A tleap script that builds the chain and sets N, CA, C and O, in Angstrom:
source leaprc.protein.ff14SB
mol = sequence {
  NMET LEU PRO GLY MET ASN PRO LYS MET LEU
  LYS GLN ALA MET LYS LYS MET GLY VAL LYS
  GLN GLN GLU ILE ASP ALA TYR GLU VAL ILE
  ILE LYS THR ASN ASN GLY ASP TYR VAL ILE
  LYS ASN PRO GLU VAL MET LYS ILE ASN MET
  MET GLY GLN GLU SER LEU GLN VAL VAL GLY
  ASP MET GLN LEU VAL GLU ASN LYS ILE LYS
  GLU ASP ASP VAL LYS LEU VAL MET GLU GLN
  THR ASN CYS SER GLU GLU GLU ALA VAL ASN
  MET LEU LYS LYS THR SER GLY ASP ILE ALA
  GLN ALA ILE LEU GLU LEU THR GLN CSER
}
set mol.1.N position { 94.224 47.242 69.042 }
set mol.1.CA position { 92.965 46.622 69.399 }
set mol.1.C position { 91.881 47.682 69.575 }
set mol.1.O position { 92.157 48.845 69.870 }
set mol.2.N position { 90.667 47.250 69.388 }
set mol.2.CA position { 89.533 48.146 69.562 }
set mol.2.C position { 89.101 48.136 71.026 }
set mol.2.O position { 88.950 47.067 71.616 }
set mol.3.N position { 88.902 49.307 71.614 }
set mol.3.CA position { 88.514 49.351 73.017 }
set mol.3.C position { 87.161 48.693 73.242 }
set mol.3.O position { 86.230 48.869 72.456 }
set mol.4.N position { 87.068 47.938 74.320 }
set mol.4.CA position { 85.805 47.308 74.684 }
set mol.4.C position { 85.490 46.036 73.917 }
set mol.4.O position { 84.428 45.452 74.132 }
set mol.5.N position { 86.362 45.587 73.035 }
set mol.5.CA position { 86.104 44.374 72.266 }
set mol.5.C position { 87.003 43.253 72.762 }
set mol.5.O position { 88.193 43.450 73.006 }
set mol.6.N position { 86.421 42.094 72.902 }
set mol.6.CA position { 87.157 40.922 73.334 }
set mol.6.C position { 88.218 40.591 72.290 }
set mol.6.O position { 87.874 40.380 71.127 }
set mol.7.N position { 89.512 40.539 72.670 }
set mol.7.CA position { 90.579 40.266 71.700 }
set mol.7.C position { 90.391 38.937 70.961 }
set mol.7.O position { 90.728 38.823 69.782 }
set mol.8.N position { 89.857 37.947 71.655 }
set mol.8.CA position { 89.643 36.644 71.018 }
set mol.8.C position { 88.571 36.746 69.928 }
set mol.8.O position { 88.718 36.161 68.855 }
set mol.9.N position { 87.500 37.483 70.201 }
set mol.9.CA position { 86.423 37.665 69.215 }
set mol.9.C position { 86.924 38.484 68.025 }
set mol.9.O position { 86.571 38.209 66.878 }
set mol.10.N position { 87.754 39.497 68.314 }
set mol.10.CA position { 88.308 40.317 67.250 }
set mol.10.C position { 89.177 39.476 66.329 }
set mol.10.O position { 89.114 39.614 65.107 }
set mol.11.N position { 89.982 38.610 66.914 }
set mol.11.CA position { 90.854 37.737 66.131 }
set mol.11.C position { 90.025 36.800 65.243 }
set mol.11.O position { 90.374 36.572 64.085 }
set mol.12.N position { 88.949 36.269 65.777 }
set mol.12.CA position { 88.072 35.388 64.999 }
set mol.12.C position { 87.410 36.150 63.857 }
set mol.12.O position { 87.308 35.636 62.743 }
set mol.13.N position { 86.962 37.365 64.127 }
set mol.13.CA position { 86.314 38.178 63.093 }
set mol.13.C position { 87.293 38.503 61.973 }
set mol.13.O position { 86.932 38.465 60.797 }
set mol.14.N position { 88.515 38.817 62.334 }
set mol.14.CA position { 89.512 39.145 61.321 }
set mol.14.C position { 89.857 37.907 60.492 }
set mol.14.O position { 90.096 38.007 59.288 }
set mol.15.N position { 89.880 36.754 61.133 }
set mol.15.CA position { 90.162 35.511 60.416 }
set mol.15.C position { 89.061 35.231 59.396 }
set mol.15.O position { 89.345 34.785 58.284 }
set mol.16.N position { 87.810 35.489 59.766 }
set mol.16.CA position { 86.686 35.293 58.846 }
set mol.16.C position { 86.787 36.225 57.638 }
set mol.16.O position { 86.357 35.871 56.541 }
set mol.17.N position { 87.356 37.413 57.842 }
set mol.17.CA position { 87.503 38.377 56.747 }
set mol.17.C position { 88.763 38.108 55.922 }
set mol.17.O position { 89.040 38.836 54.968 }
set mol.18.N position { 89.516 37.090 56.269 }
set mol.18.CA position { 90.716 36.754 55.521 }
set mol.18.C position { 91.946 37.563 55.918 }
set mol.18.O position { 92.912 37.652 55.160 }
set mol.19.N position { 91.902 38.139 57.089 }
set mol.19.CA position { 93.031 38.936 57.579 }
set mol.19.C position { 93.879 38.055 58.493 }
set mol.19.O position { 93.396 37.517 59.490 }
set mol.20.N position { 95.153 37.921 58.129 }
set mol.20.CA position { 96.076 37.122 58.933 }
set mol.20.C position { 97.041 38.059 59.630 }
set mol.20.O position { 97.535 39.015 59.033 }
set mol.21.N position { 97.307 37.778 60.899 }
set mol.21.CA position { 98.232 38.590 61.669 }
set mol.21.C position { 99.341 37.721 62.232 }
set mol.21.O position { 99.122 36.570 62.612 }
set mol.22.N position { 100.532 38.294 62.279 }
set mol.22.CA position { 101.666 37.585 62.861 }
set mol.22.C position { 102.491 38.600 63.646 }
set mol.22.O position { 102.906 39.628 63.110 }
set mol.23.N position { 102.720 38.299 64.918 }
set mol.23.CA position { 103.539 39.192 65.726 }
set mol.23.C position { 105.010 38.948 65.399 }
set mol.23.O position { 105.449 37.805 65.274 }
set mol.24.N position { 105.759 40.035 65.262 }
set mol.24.CA position { 107.188 39.950 64.987 }
set mol.24.C position { 107.924 40.387 66.254 }
set mol.24.O position { 107.696 41.481 66.769 }
set mol.25.N position { 108.803 39.523 66.745 }
set mol.25.CA position { 109.558 39.807 67.959 }
set mol.25.C position { 110.717 40.744 67.607 }
set mol.25.O position { 111.735 40.300 67.075 }
set mol.26.N position { 110.563 42.028 67.899 }
set mol.26.CA position { 111.587 43.029 67.578 }
set mol.26.C position { 111.927 43.817 68.837 }
set mol.26.O position { 111.075 44.016 69.702 }
set mol.27.N position { 113.172 44.262 68.934 }
set mol.27.CA position { 113.563 45.081 70.077 }
set mol.27.C position { 113.772 46.545 69.681 }
set mol.27.O position { 113.830 47.419 70.546 }
set mol.28.N position { 113.886 46.816 68.358 }
set mol.28.CA position { 114.053 48.180 67.881 }
set mol.28.C position { 113.673 48.234 66.402 }
set mol.28.O position { 113.960 47.309 65.643 }
set mol.29.N position { 113.027 49.323 66.006 }
set mol.29.CA position { 112.673 49.543 64.605 }
set mol.29.C position { 113.264 50.885 64.191 }
set mol.29.O position { 113.119 51.881 64.900 }
set mol.30.N position { 113.935 50.905 63.036 }
set mol.30.CA position { 114.529 52.142 62.536 }
set mol.30.C position { 113.968 52.429 61.145 }
set mol.30.O position { 114.021 51.582 60.253 }
set mol.31.N position { 113.438 53.623 60.980 }
set mol.31.CA position { 112.942 54.066 59.682 }
set mol.31.C position { 113.871 55.189 59.232 }
set mol.31.O position { 113.927 56.244 59.863 }
set mol.32.N position { 114.593 54.961 58.148 }
set mol.32.CA position { 115.581 55.927 57.672 }
set mol.32.C position { 114.941 56.876 56.655 }
set mol.32.O position { 114.263 56.444 55.723 }
set mol.33.N position { 115.171 58.172 56.852 }
set mol.33.CA position { 114.711 59.178 55.905 }
set mol.33.C position { 115.890 60.094 55.587 }
set mol.33.O position { 116.935 59.997 56.231 }
set mol.34.N position { 115.742 60.969 54.616 }
set mol.34.CA position { 116.805 61.902 54.264 }
set mol.34.C position { 117.073 62.918 55.369 }
set mol.34.O position { 118.188 63.427 55.487 }
set mol.35.N position { 116.062 63.215 56.177 }
set mol.35.CA position { 116.220 64.234 57.214 }
set mol.35.C position { 116.616 63.665 58.568 }
set mol.35.O position { 117.021 64.412 59.459 }
set mol.36.N position { 116.504 62.369 58.729 }
set mol.36.CA position { 116.835 61.760 60.013 }
set mol.36.C position { 116.265 60.366 60.089 }
set mol.36.O position { 115.594 59.899 59.168 }
set mol.37.N position { 116.541 59.707 61.196 }
set mol.37.CA position { 116.054 58.355 61.402 }
set mol.37.C position { 115.028 58.351 62.522 }
set mol.37.O position { 115.238 58.967 63.567 }
set mol.38.N position { 113.918 57.658 62.304 }
set mol.38.CA position { 112.935 57.447 63.355 }
set mol.38.C position { 113.308 56.148 64.041 }
set mol.38.O position { 113.317 55.086 63.418 }
set mol.39.N position { 113.619 56.236 65.331 }
set mol.39.CA position { 113.998 55.061 66.104 }
set mol.39.C position { 112.848 54.756 67.052 }
set mol.39.O position { 112.426 55.608 67.834 }
set mol.40.N position { 112.347 53.522 66.970 }
set mol.40.CA position { 111.231 53.109 67.810 }
set mol.40.C position { 111.738 52.041 68.762 }
set mol.40.O position { 112.071 50.929 68.352 }
set mol.41.N position { 111.791 52.394 70.038 }
set mol.41.CA position { 112.249 51.480 71.087 }
set mol.41.C position { 111.040 50.735 71.658 }
set mol.41.O position { 109.917 51.239 71.640 }
set mol.42.N position { 111.290 49.544 72.158 }
set mol.42.CA position { 110.245 48.704 72.753 }
set mol.42.C position { 109.025 48.571 71.838 }
set mol.42.O position { 107.896 48.797 72.274 }
set mol.43.N position { 109.246 48.208 70.579 }
set mol.43.CA position { 108.119 48.180 69.645 }
set mol.43.C position { 107.263 46.926 69.785 }
set mol.43.O position { 107.729 45.862 70.191 }
set mol.44.N position { 106.018 47.096 69.439 }
set mol.44.CA position { 105.115 45.967 69.209 }
set mol.44.C position { 104.881 45.984 67.707 }
set mol.44.O position { 104.275 46.917 67.180 }
set mol.45.N position { 105.363 44.952 67.013 }
set mol.45.CA position { 105.287 44.918 65.558 }
set mol.45.C position { 104.357 43.793 65.142 }
set mol.45.O position { 104.516 42.648 65.566 }
set mol.46.N position { 103.388 44.133 64.308 }
set mol.46.CA position { 102.418 43.168 63.827 }
set mol.46.C position { 102.449 43.173 62.296 }
set mol.46.O position { 102.261 44.212 61.664 }
set mol.47.N position { 102.693 41.984 61.707 }
set mol.47.CA position { 102.629 41.850 60.245 }
set mol.47.C position { 101.212 41.420 59.908 }
set mol.47.O position { 100.700 40.439 60.448 }
set mol.48.N position { 100.588 42.164 59.010 }
set mol.48.CA position { 99.190 41.920 58.654 }
set mol.48.C position { 99.112 41.600 57.168 }
set mol.48.O position { 99.631 42.341 56.333 }
set mol.49.N position { 98.461 40.492 56.849 }
set mol.49.CA position { 98.254 40.098 55.462 }
set mol.49.C position { 96.753 40.148 55.198 }
set mol.49.O position { 95.980 39.376 55.764 }
set mol.50.N position { 96.357 41.077 54.322 }
set mol.50.CA position { 94.943 41.236 53.993 }
set mol.50.C position { 94.792 41.161 52.478 }
set mol.50.O position { 95.218 42.059 51.753 }
set mol.51.N position { 94.183 40.084 52.018 }
set mol.51.CA position { 93.938 39.870 50.594 }
set mol.51.C position { 95.243 39.966 49.784 }
set mol.51.O position { 95.269 40.584 48.720 }
set mol.52.N position { 96.310 39.363 50.286 }
set mol.52.CA position { 97.575 39.325 49.572 }
set mol.52.C position { 98.469 40.530 49.769 }
set mol.52.O position { 99.623 40.512 49.342 }
set mol.53.N position { 97.969 41.573 50.403 }
set mol.53.CA position { 98.757 42.775 50.676 }
set mol.53.C position { 99.327 42.688 52.091 }
set mol.53.O position { 98.581 42.554 53.061 }
set mol.54.N position { 100.644 42.766 52.199 }
set mol.54.CA position { 101.269 42.730 53.515 }
set mol.54.C position { 101.584 44.141 53.990 }
set mol.54.O position { 102.023 44.989 53.212 }
set mol.55.N position { 101.357 44.377 55.266 }
set mol.55.CA position { 101.710 45.657 55.874 }
set mol.55.C position { 102.185 45.402 57.292 }
set mol.55.O position { 101.957 44.337 57.865 }
set mol.56.N position { 102.846 46.399 57.839 }
set mol.56.CA position { 103.342 46.312 59.205 }
set mol.56.C position { 102.687 47.398 60.041 }
set mol.56.O position { 102.502 48.531 59.597 }
set mol.57.N position { 102.343 47.018 61.260 }
set mol.57.CA position { 101.830 47.980 62.227 }
set mol.57.C position { 102.845 48.032 63.358 }
set mol.57.O position { 103.155 47.007 63.966 }
set mol.58.N position { 103.365 49.226 63.642 }
set mol.58.CA position { 104.398 49.386 64.653 }
set mol.58.C position { 103.917 50.381 65.700 }
set mol.58.O position { 103.488 51.489 65.377 }
set mol.59.N position { 103.997 49.964 66.958 }
set mol.59.CA position { 103.629 50.820 68.078 }
set mol.59.C position { 104.784 50.790 69.061 }
set mol.59.O position { 105.314 49.720 69.359 }
set mol.60.N position { 105.182 51.951 69.572 }
set mol.60.CA position { 106.275 51.982 70.541 }
set mol.60.C position { 106.695 53.393 70.865 }
set mol.60.O position { 106.017 54.358 70.513 }
set mol.61.N position { 107.830 53.504 71.545 }
set mol.61.CA position { 108.378 54.796 71.946 }
set mol.61.C position { 109.249 55.324 70.810 }
set mol.61.O position { 110.347 54.820 70.578 }
set mol.62.N position { 108.751 56.348 70.096 }
set mol.62.CA position { 109.430 56.829 68.892 }
set mol.62.C position { 110.162 58.143 69.160 }
set mol.62.O position { 109.671 59.019 69.871 }
set mol.63.N position { 111.351 58.249 68.569 }
set mol.63.CA position { 112.097 59.505 68.620 }
set mol.63.C position { 112.771 59.730 67.271 }
set mol.63.O position { 113.117 58.780 66.569 }
set mol.64.N position { 112.950 60.988 66.923 }
set mol.64.CA position { 113.620 61.357 65.675 }
set mol.64.C position { 115.073 61.673 65.979 }
set mol.64.O position { 115.376 62.512 66.828 }
set mol.65.N position { 115.965 60.994 65.279 }
set mol.65.CA position { 117.392 61.256 65.402 }
set mol.65.C position { 117.821 61.908 64.096 }
set mol.65.O position { 117.857 61.260 63.050 }
set mol.66.N position { 118.146 63.191 64.167 }
set mol.66.CA position { 118.506 63.917 62.952 }
set mol.66.C position { 119.872 63.486 62.455 }
set mol.66.O position { 120.783 63.220 63.239 }
set mol.67.N position { 119.997 63.422 61.138 }
set mol.67.CA position { 121.284 63.101 60.515 }
set mol.67.C position { 122.121 64.369 60.494 }
set mol.67.O position { 121.917 65.245 59.653 }
set mol.68.N position { 123.050 64.461 61.410 }
set mol.68.CA position { 123.931 65.634 61.459 }
set mol.68.C position { 125.198 65.302 60.683 }
set mol.68.O position { 125.904 64.340 60.988 }
set mol.69.N position { 125.463 66.110 59.686 }
set mol.69.CA position { 126.629 65.907 58.832 }
set mol.69.C position { 127.785 66.737 59.382 }
set mol.69.O position { 127.657 67.946 59.572 }
set mol.70.N position { 128.911 66.077 59.634 }
set mol.70.CA position { 130.077 66.758 60.183 }
set mol.70.C position { 130.826 67.502 59.073 }
set mol.70.O position { 130.927 67.036 57.938 }
set mol.71.N position { 131.339 68.664 59.441 }
set mol.71.CA position { 132.067 69.502 58.479 }
set mol.71.C position { 133.298 68.777 57.928 }
set mol.71.O position { 133.614 68.888 56.744 }
set mol.72.N position { 133.987 68.036 58.799 }
set mol.72.CA position { 135.174 67.290 58.348 }
set mol.72.C position { 134.807 66.227 57.319 }
set mol.72.O position { 135.562 65.978 56.379 }
set mol.73.N position { 133.635 65.595 57.500 }
set mol.73.CA position { 133.188 64.585 56.543 }
set mol.73.C position { 132.901 65.216 55.180 }
set mol.73.O position { 133.227 64.649 54.138 }
set mol.74.N position { 132.288 66.393 55.207 }
set mol.74.CA position { 131.978 67.103 53.963 }
set mol.74.C position { 133.275 67.447 53.232 }
set mol.74.O position { 133.381 67.255 52.021 }
set mol.75.N position { 134.257 67.955 53.970 }
set mol.75.CA position { 135.543 68.321 53.361 }
set mol.75.C position { 136.235 67.105 52.747 }
set mol.75.O position { 136.779 67.185 51.646 }
set mol.76.N position { 136.211 65.984 53.460 }
set mol.76.CA position { 136.838 64.764 52.961 }
set mol.76.C position { 136.178 64.296 51.664 }
set mol.76.O position { 136.869 63.938 50.711 }
set mol.77.N position { 134.851 64.297 51.627 }
set mol.77.CA position { 134.129 63.888 50.416 }
set mol.77.C position { 134.446 64.841 49.269 }
set mol.77.O position { 134.642 64.403 48.135 }
set mol.78.N position { 134.496 66.140 49.554 }
set mol.78.CA position { 134.813 67.132 48.526 }
set mol.78.C position { 136.221 66.906 47.965 }
set mol.78.O position { 136.429 66.967 46.753 }
set mol.79.N position { 137.179 66.644 48.851 }
set mol.79.CA position { 138.565 66.430 48.414 }
set mol.79.C position { 138.696 65.172 47.551 }
set mol.79.O position { 139.420 65.167 46.555 }
set mol.80.N position { 137.994 64.115 47.938 }
set mol.80.CA position { 138.121 62.837 47.243 }
set mol.80.C position { 137.378 62.800 45.908 }
set mol.80.O position { 137.723 62.021 45.021 }
set mol.81.N position { 136.362 63.643 45.773 }
set mol.81.CA position { 135.518 63.560 44.569 }
set mol.81.C position { 135.542 64.827 43.718 }
set mol.81.O position { 134.970 64.848 42.629 }
set mol.82.N position { 136.189 65.871 44.195 }
set mol.82.CA position { 136.200 67.158 43.495 }
set mol.82.C position { 134.790 67.684 43.231 }
set mol.82.O position { 134.521 68.262 42.177 }
set mol.83.N position { 133.899 67.481 44.190 }
set mol.83.CA position { 132.523 67.976 44.030 }
set mol.83.C position { 132.333 69.232 44.867 }
set mol.83.O position { 133.214 69.617 45.636 }
set mol.84.N position { 131.183 69.863 44.710 }
set mol.84.CA position { 130.875 71.057 45.483 }
set mol.84.C position { 130.443 70.668 46.901 }
set mol.84.O position { 130.138 69.509 47.182 }
set mol.85.N position { 130.426 71.659 47.773 }
set mol.85.CA position { 129.989 71.423 49.151 }
set mol.85.C position { 128.537 70.939 49.184 }
set mol.85.O position { 128.190 70.030 49.938 }
set mol.86.N position { 127.709 71.554 48.364 }
set mol.86.CA position { 126.294 71.178 48.317 }
set mol.86.C position { 126.121 69.719 47.888 }
set mol.86.O position { 125.322 68.987 48.472 }
set mol.87.N position { 126.873 69.302 46.865 }
set mol.87.CA position { 126.796 67.912 46.407 }
set mol.87.C position { 127.263 66.947 47.491 }
set mol.87.O position { 126.663 65.891 47.687 }
set mol.88.N position { 128.334 67.310 48.195 }
set mol.88.CA position { 128.860 66.451 49.263 }
set mol.88.C position { 127.851 66.308 50.395 }
set mol.88.O position { 127.615 65.203 50.883 }
set mol.89.N position { 127.259 67.415 50.811 }
set mol.89.CA position { 126.264 67.392 51.898 }
set mol.89.C position { 125.057 66.549 51.492 }
set mol.89.O position { 124.591 65.710 52.264 }
set mol.90.N position { 124.553 66.776 50.279 }
set mol.90.CA position { 123.384 66.020 49.815 }
set mol.90.C position { 123.664 64.524 49.757 }
set mol.90.O position { 122.815 63.716 50.134 }
set mol.91.N position { 124.852 64.153 49.286 }
set mol.91.CA position { 125.176 62.733 49.185 }
set mol.91.C position { 125.374 62.120 50.568 }
set mol.91.O position { 124.985 60.975 50.798 }
set mol.92.N position { 125.971 62.865 51.483 }
set mol.92.CA position { 126.134 62.353 52.852 }
set mol.92.C position { 124.777 62.167 53.526 }
set mol.92.O position { 124.588 61.218 54.287 }
set mol.93.N position { 123.834 63.066 53.253 }
set mol.93.CA position { 122.474 62.891 53.783 }
set mol.93.C position { 121.833 61.654 53.176 }
set mol.93.O position { 121.204 60.860 53.876 }
set mol.94.N position { 122.000 61.498 51.864 }
set mol.94.CA position { 121.403 60.356 51.163 }
set mol.94.C position { 121.949 59.031 51.680 }
set mol.94.O position { 121.220 58.042 51.756 }
set mol.95.N position { 123.237 59.013 52.036 }
set mol.95.CA position { 123.878 57.775 52.501 }
set mol.95.C position { 123.919 57.684 54.027 }
set mol.95.O position { 124.662 56.876 54.584 }
set mol.96.N position { 123.126 58.507 54.696 }
set mol.96.CA position { 123.056 58.521 56.170 }
set mol.96.C position { 124.418 58.718 56.810 }
set mol.96.O position { 124.716 58.125 57.847 }
set mol.97.N position { 125.242 59.549 56.192 }
set mol.97.CA position { 126.538 59.877 56.758 }
set mol.97.C position { 127.648 58.888 56.457 }
set mol.97.O position { 128.747 59.010 56.998 }
set mol.98.N position { 127.377 57.907 55.600 }
set mol.98.CA position { 128.388 56.909 55.230 }
set mol.98.C position { 129.348 57.538 54.221 }
set mol.98.O position { 129.021 57.692 53.044 }
set mol.99.N position { 130.537 57.896 54.707 }
set mol.99.CA position { 131.511 58.624 53.886 }
set mol.99.C position { 131.945 57.809 52.669 }
set mol.99.O position { 131.966 58.315 51.547 }
set mol.100.N position { 132.289 56.544 52.901 }
set mol.100.CA position { 132.766 55.697 51.799 }
set mol.100.C position { 131.711 55.541 50.708 }
set mol.100.O position { 132.016 55.613 49.518 }
set mol.101.N position { 130.461 55.326 51.132 }
set mol.101.CA position { 129.368 55.173 50.165 }
set mol.101.C position { 129.132 56.474 49.400 }
set mol.101.O position { 128.870 56.457 48.197 }
set mol.102.N position { 129.227 57.602 50.107 }
set mol.102.CA position { 129.045 58.908 49.449 }
set mol.102.C position { 130.114 59.124 48.385 }
set mol.102.O position { 129.813 59.588 47.285 }
set mol.103.N position { 131.359 58.788 48.708 }
set mol.103.CA position { 132.460 58.935 47.744 }
set mol.103.C position { 132.239 58.029 46.550 }
set mol.103.O position { 132.405 58.451 45.405 }
set mol.104.N position { 131.863 56.774 46.815 }
set mol.104.CA position { 131.618 55.828 45.716 }
set mol.104.C position { 130.523 56.325 44.780 }
set mol.104.O position { 130.677 56.300 43.559 }
set mol.105.N position { 129.435 56.768 45.356 }
set mol.105.CA position { 128.306 57.206 44.522 }
set mol.105.C position { 128.647 58.453 43.724 }
set mol.105.O position { 128.221 58.586 42.577 }
set mol.106.N position { 129.408 59.365 44.310 }
set mol.106.CA position { 129.775 60.584 43.582 }
set mol.106.C position { 130.800 60.314 42.488 }
set mol.106.O position { 130.786 60.983 41.455 }
set mol.107.N position { 131.677 59.359 42.694 }
set mol.107.CA position { 132.685 59.065 41.671 }
set mol.107.C position { 132.118 58.200 40.546 }
set mol.107.O position { 132.655 58.198 39.439 }
set mol.108.N position { 131.040 57.467 40.819 }
set mol.108.CA position { 130.435 56.619 39.800 }
set mol.108.C position { 129.464 57.382 38.909 }
set mol.108.O position { 129.151 56.941 37.804 }
set mol.109.N position { 128.991 58.519 39.387 }
set mol.109.CA position { 128.016 59.261 38.562 }
set mol.109.C position { 128.649 60.306 37.706 }
set mol.109.O position { 127.954 61.002 36.965 }
savepdb mol mol.pdb
quit
């Protein structure tokens, strides 16, 4: 919201401009990346539709949880797929540490 502006007036102005908003009741939002996951606790999530384009606005307590790859997991993937350590680590990062998915993807390629 804009400081000093009546929320009701702001909502009316946005409606006149064709902007639709819908609050989404969420208790946690997770954004997954190759380097880690952004976990947003106690989020306020707003879905905004402006001229056919949908976007999300998320506000909350955010923290970065790094994807730590365990050495035993790397060894297991290497043994099952006959790949290099670098390939195993990269695939485990790509699959957020999911060993089975990493093995499947390495054996299918």
